[in-house]
C-alpha positions in Angstrom: -32.3 49.2 -40.1 -34.7 51.6 -38.4 -35.4 52.9 -34.9 -38.3 51.1 -33.4 -41.2 52.9 -31.9 -41.0 51.1 -28.5 -37.3 51.6 -28.1 -35.9 51.9 -24.5 -35.7 55.4 -23.1 -31.9 55.3 -23.4 -32.1 54.9 -27.2 -34.7 57.6 -27.4 -32.5 60.0 -25.4 -29.6 59.1 -27.7 -31.8 59.5 -30.8 -32.8 63.0 -29.6 -29.2 64.0 -29.9 -29.5 63.2 -33.6 -32.3 65.7 -34.2 -31.6 68.5 -36.6 -33.0 72.0 -36.1 -36.2 71.2 -38.0 -36.9 68.4 -35.4 -36.6 65.6 -37.9 -34.1 62.8 -37.5 -31.6 62.8 -40.3 -31.5 59.6 -42.3 -28.7 57.2 -41.4 -26.6 59.9 -39.8 -25.2 60.0 -36.3 -22.8 62.2 -34.3 -19.3 61.2 -33.7 -18.9 59.4 -30.4 -16.9 62.3 -29.1 -20.3 64.0 -28.7 -22.1 60.9 -27.4 -20.8 58.9 -24.6 -20.0 55.2 -25.2 -21.8 54.7 -21.9 -25.0 56.0 -23.6 -24.5 53.3 -26.3 -24.1 50.5 -23.8 -20.4 49.8 -24.2 -18.4 49.0 -21.1 -15.2 49.9 -23.0 -13.2 53.1 -22.4 -10.5 54.8 -24.5 -8.1 53.8 -25.8 -10.1 50.5 -26.4 -13.1 52.0 -28.1 -12.9 51.3 -31.8 -16.4 52.4 -32.9 -16.4 56.0 -34.0 -20.0 56.7 -35.2 -23.4 55.0 -34.8 -25.2 55.1 -38.2 -28.2 53.0 -37.4 -29.6 50.7 -34.7 -32.5 48.4 -34.3 -32.4 47.8 -30.6 -31.6 44.2 -29.8 -31.5 43.3 -33.5 -28.8 45.1 -35.4 -26.4 48.0 -35.5 -24.3 49.8 -38.2 -21.3 51.8 -37.1 -18.3 53.4 -38.7 -14.7 53.6 -37.7 -11.4 54.8 -39.0 -7.9 54.4 -37.7 -5.5 57.4 -37.9 -2.2 56.9 -39.6 -0.4 58.0 -36.4 -2.0 55.3 -34.2 0.8 53.6 -32.3 -0.3 50.1 -33.6 0.9 51.0 -37.1 4.5 51.4 -35.8 4.7 47.6 -35.6 1.9 46.5 -38.0 3.7 46.9 -40.4 6.5 49.5 -40.6 6.3 51.2 -44.0 3.2 49.2 -45.0 0.6 49.9 -42.2 -2.4 47.6 -42.1 -5.3 47.5 -39.6 -4.9 44.2 -37.6 -7.6 41.7 -38.2 -8.0 41.3 -34.4 -8.8 45.0 -34.1 -11.4 44.8 -36.9 -12.9 41.8 -35.1 -13.1 43.8 -31.8 -14.7 46.7 -33.6 -17.3 44.3 -35.0 -17.9 42.9 -31.5 -18.4 46.4 -30.1 -20.9 47.0 -32.9 -22.8 43.8 -31.9 -22.6 45.0 -28.2 -24.2 48.3 -29.1 -27.1 46.4 -30.8 -27.5 44.0 -27.8 -27.3 46.8 -25.2 -29.8 49.0 -27.0 -32.6 46.5 -26.2 -32.3 47.5 -22.5 -33.1 50.6 -20.5 -29.9 52.4 -19.5 -30.3 51.5 -15.8 -30.9 47.8 -16.6 -28.3 47.0 -19.2 -26.2 43.9 -18.6 -22.6 43.8 -19.7 -21.9 41.8 -22.8 -18.7 39.9 -23.2 -17.2 38.5 -26.4 -17.5 34.7 -26.0 -16.7 33.3 -29.5 -15.6 34.3 -32.9 -16.7 31.9 -35.6 -15.5 31.7 -39.2 -14.0 35.2 -39.3 -12.4 35.8 -42.6 -10.4 38.7 -43.9 -10.8 39.4 -47.6 -8.8 42.6 -48.2 -6.3 44.6 -46.3 -7.5 47.7 -44.5 -5.2 50.7 -44.3 -5.1 53.7 -42.0 -7.6 56.6 -42.9 -10.0 54.2 -44.7 -13.7 54.6 -43.6 -14.8 51.2 -42.4 -18.5 50.4 -42.1 -19.3 47.8 -39.4 -22.5 45.8 -39.4 -23.8 43.3 -36.9 -27.2 41.5 -37.1 -28.5 39.1 -34.5 -29.0 35.6 -35.9 -30.0 33.7 -32.7 -30.3 34.0 -28.9 -30.2 31.1 -26.5 -30.3 31.8 -22.8 -27.5 34.3 -22.2 -25.8 33.9 -25.5 -26.4 36.1 -28.6 -25.0 35.2 -32.0 -24.5 37.9 -34.6 -23.5 37.9 -38.2 -20.9 40.6 -38.7 -19.2 42.2 -41.6 -16.8 45.1 -42.3 -16.8 47.0 -45.5 -14.5 49.6 -47.1 -16.0 51.6 -50.1 -18.8 49.1 -50.3 -16.5 46.1 -50.6 -16.5 43.4 -47.9 -13.1 43.3 -46.1 -14.1 41.0 -43.2 -17.0 38.7 -42.3 -17.9 36.1 -39.7 -19.9 35.5 -36.6 -19.6 37.0 -33.1 -21.1 35.4 -30.0 -21.7 37.6 -27.0 -22.6 36.4 -23.5 -24.3 38.3 -20.7 -21.7 38.8 -18.0 -22.5 37.8 -14.4 -23.0 40.7 -12.1 -19.8 42.4 -11.1 -18.1 41.3 -7.8 -18.9 43.6 -4.9 -16.1 46.0 -3.9 
């Protein structure tokens, strides 16, 4: 994945945060989201429901690669499962949907971004258990777009090994109701 030359201003402004002192963009490296707002990336989510931690690469409107980890003291592990904590598949799926949302939103200028909603999960499979503290690479690549629906191929990897894969369908949300 690469940054396109005609990317929207919002991606350019985000990319400028990636510049190193020499003025060159580092290859496949991005700041932690603590330093970059999820709003800048086009996610409507807010903590504690933001599962993407780093943006690694983005081809606006086409694909995104992100990274996440889950801390061992995360409250979800108290019940999933005591003494043998595993990242829930539904949380991995949401992290993949957020990655697809970043790719989709990046195709729009910051002031013109629609809100994308998770509309379908197709054929999601979980191949290996994911544990707290493991670095999870999240990838989403657009397969098709019809009207307001975008279909993405998505996968999660730990140490280069695929742990989950399937398809995510996002839809463009209607405008928010007036206050």
